[in-house]
N, C-alpha and C positions, 0 to 999 in steps of 0.2 A: 566120702572120698574112696574112690576106687584106685588102686595104684597100679602102675605098669609093671608087668613081670620082666625079669632079665630076658626071656625068649622074645617078648614084644619089643623090647629096646634093641635086640639084635636084629629083629625083623625090620624095624624102623631104619636102623643104620644100613642094612642089606638093600632095602628099597631105594634109600637115597644113593648109596654107592652104584646102583644100577642105572641111575639116570645118565643119559648121554651128556657129554661136555656141552656146556652153554645152556642146559635146562634151567628153567626158571627157580627151581627148587635149589637154593644155594647152600643149605645146610640145616642142622637141627641141633638142639641142646636140651639138656635136662636142668632146669633150675636147681641149685643146690639145696634149697629149703622146701622143695615140693616134690613129692613122689608120684603125685596124681595128675601131673601136667608136663607136657613136653612142648618145646618151642619150635616151630617150623619156620624157617626163613626162606623168603622168595623174593626174587627180583624180576620185575618186568620193566615198567617205565620207572618204577621206584621201589625202594626196599619195603617190605612188609614182614611183620612177625605175627604168626598165628598161634594160638593156644590149642594143642590137641589134648583132649580129655577123652575119658571113656566112662560109659554106663555099663551095666551087667549085659547089654545085648548090642551095644553100638559105640562107635567112635565118632567124635565130634571135633570140627575145627571151628574156632570162634575167631573173629577179627578183633581189631584193637578196641572196638566199642562193645564187645562181648555179644555180638550177634553170630548165630550160627550161620556159617557160610557152606558148610559141607556135613554131611552125615552118611555113614556106611556101617554095615555089619562087620566088615573085615578091614584090617589095616591096608591091605594092597588096593582094595577098592577106593578107599578114601584117599590115600596119598596119590593115587594115579590121577587124581582131578586137581592137584595143587596149582597147576598151570591154567585151569579154567576159571579160577576165582578172579573176579574183576580187580583192576588196579585201584588205588586210593581214589582217583578222580572219576571212577566209573560207578554207575548205579548197580546195586544188587539186583538180581531178578526179582527178589521178594519185596523190594520197595515199591 
């Protein structure tokens, strides 16, 4: 378990607040019982919640089936692609 630092939480919040009005990334939250996971909320055709986790070298977004849908070495690189993740009824490029 690798926890998010306070500066990473601030960075996630700043990245979210920098999104233009109407962007598909609608919010984020930190579950009260988990320091190693952030929830990213997105709306395109429907709502989705992704789990943001980190390793020593990368950040990962997982979908509701625990499949990796995005990976990057920096938060700004990963979260810039929240809108590119397929909707619930769309196939992942990896499928």
